[in-house]
Structures are given as C-alpha cells and as structure tokens.
N, C-alpha and C positions, 0 to 999 in steps of 0.2 A: 441162544442159537443151538439147535439140535444137530448133532453129528450123526449122520445115518451111514452106517457101514454097508457097503455094497460089494460083496465078494465076486470076483471074476468068475469063479466056479458056479455061482448062482445065476449069472446073466448069460453064460455061454454053455450050451449043451455039449456032451462029449463029441458029437459030430461036427462041432464048430458053429452051428446055427444059434441064433438068439433064443433064449428061454423066455418066450413071450408071456407065458403064464406067470413067471416070477416078476417080470417087468410090469405086468398089469397089477399085481399085488403091491409092488413098490409104489406105483402111481396112486393106488387107493390109500395106502398108508400116508403118503405125502398130502393127499387131498384132505385126509382127516386132520393132519397137523395144520394145514392151511385154514380149515374151518375153525380151528381153535386159536387162530391168529398167531401161530408160531412160524419160525423160519428154520431152514435146514441147509446144511452143507453136506454134500455126498462125499463119502470117503471110500475110494477104491481099496479093496484088499486083494492083493495079488501075490501068490506064492512064487518063490524063485523058480520052482520047477515049471511053472506056466510062462515064465518070462526069462528065458535063458540068453537071448540075444536081441539084436536090434529088430529083426523081422518079427519076433514074438512080441516085442514092445509095441510095434506098430499095430499088430492084431489086437493087443490089449486096448490101445487108444481107440481103434475102430469100434470095439465092443462098448466102451464107455460113451463114445459119440452116439451110438445107437441108443444106449440107455438114456442119454440126455434128450434125444428126440422123443422117446416114449414118455417122458415126464415134462415135456416142454410147456404144457398148460398148467403146471403146478407153480403158481407164483411164489410159493413159500421157498422154493429152491433158489438160493442165492449164488451157488456155485459148487465147485468141486475142490477137493484136495488133489494135488498131483500125486500119482502113485509113488509112494516112498521108495519103492524098489528102484525106480529110475535113477535116483541119485547115486546109487552104487554101481551103476552099469557103465560100460564104455559108451561114450557120447551121451551121458546122462543129462547134461544141460540141454542138449539138442532135443532129446526125447521129451523132456519136460516142456520145452518151448513148443514142440510139435503138438503135444497133448492140449495145451492151452489154445493154440491157434485153430486146431481142428474143432474144438468145442465152441470157440468164439464165432466160428463161421455162421452158425444159426442162433447163437445165444450170446449176443454181444454184451449183455448185462451181467454175465457171470463173473464172479471173482474167484481167485484161486489162492490156495494156501499150500 
C-alpha cells in the first residue's frame, strides 16, 4: 500500500481557495498507481501554524474533503490518515471523528488510520 503525502499548503492557495491544478496532478498520479494495480492511502500533512484552533481544524477538514471529491474516481484510494496534529489539539478526538464523518459522507468505503 502506497502512502501518499498530501500537504495542506499544496491543496489550499494563500487566498483560501482550492489549488485545483495541484489536485488535478494528484488525481493523475493516483490514476497511474491505479493502472499499475497499486493501492494508496492519503496522508494529510498539516503544520501547526495552519491549524492553531478548532475553527482552523474544521477548515483543514473541509480542504481534505474537497481533495477527496477531486480524487473520487480513483479506485486505488482506500482512505485517509487522520491528520496527526488533531490528536494534540483541544477536542482532538472530536476533530478526528468529524474528519472521518465528513469524508465518509460521499466515500463510505474509505478506511482511516
């Protein structure tokens, strides 16, 4: 199983909008893996400076939910890692559960680590 790191700074532009160019390249990379019969888990990389409080964590979750939508046709994607930073935050367990439930809305087959 391939672990594909997806940095928050790569999927969100400085103005807060999605970096669709990067997301398209990620999709292409995943389609290549799929063509090779490989599987992948996506691993969010989030800096503490980008996720200082609960509101920022919800924005991070929304960004990765959008990422999941952009790669929804990539059957090689088996799921996501929950952002590690959440575990050290206030209400970390709640943030992790929210991350999972938000992505599961449209991707009920995803697994999480």
